[in-house]
N, C-alpha and C positions, 0 to 999 in steps of 0.2 A: 527448461529453467528460465525463469523471468527475474530479472534484477532491475529495479528502478530506484533512483535516488532523487529526492526532492531537496533542493538546496537553494535557499533564498528566493523561493517562488519560481524556480526553474525545474523542469522535469528532465532527468537525464537517463537515457537508456543506452547501454553499450557504449558509453563515453560520448554520446551525441545528444544534444538537446532536442527533444521531440515535443509534439503537442499531445495532450492527454487523449485526444480522439484517435491517435495512431496506435495506442496501446490496446491490446486485447484483454480488457477487463470487463467484468459484469457491471450492470447499471449502478447498483448500490455502492460497489467498491469505487467506481468512477466518481460518484458524488462525494465520497469521503476524500478521495485524492484531490478533487477540485477544491474542497474546503481547505485542505492542507496547502495547496498551491496558492490560493487566494490569501490565506493568512500567513504565508511564508513559514510554515512549520517544517523544519528539516526532518527527513525520514529516509532511512535505507530499508528497502523492502526486497525480499527475495522469496520466490515461490519455486519449490521443487515438487516432484511427483505428488506427494500427499502432505507435504509440510510447508508451512509458511513461517518465515522469520522476519523480524523487523527491529529496528533500533528502538531504544527506550523513548517513550513519549509520555505525556501526561496521562494519568489513569483514565480520565474521562474520554480522551481521544483514543486511547488503547481499546477501551470497551466499545466505542463506536466503530472502530475498524474491525475488531473481532466479530461484532454482531453483523456487519455487512458481509464479511467473508463467510460466516456461517449461514446467513440468510440466502446467499447465492450458491450455497453448497460447494464452495471452493475448498473448504477445510472443515474439520471438526475441531472442537476446542482443544483436544489433546494434541493436535497437529500444529499448534501455534506456539512459536518460541520468540522471545525477545532477547536480543543480544546486547 
């Protein structure tokens, strides 16, 4: 299970602030997360076996994140949930 939180431009993993490069994410997903960090877009992201969930975000950003997840074969569209 992977749980990441972006809050006010900071990436938090397991309660500790970390750099994006320390997270094991695919290239396209890292690019989307870098955009979120740079633009201080808050997000709670969780990945379990074959399912991904994340907090509600703007529809355009949601589509961008889902497309990156699917392009890197981290999930299928039916395995994505927003909370």
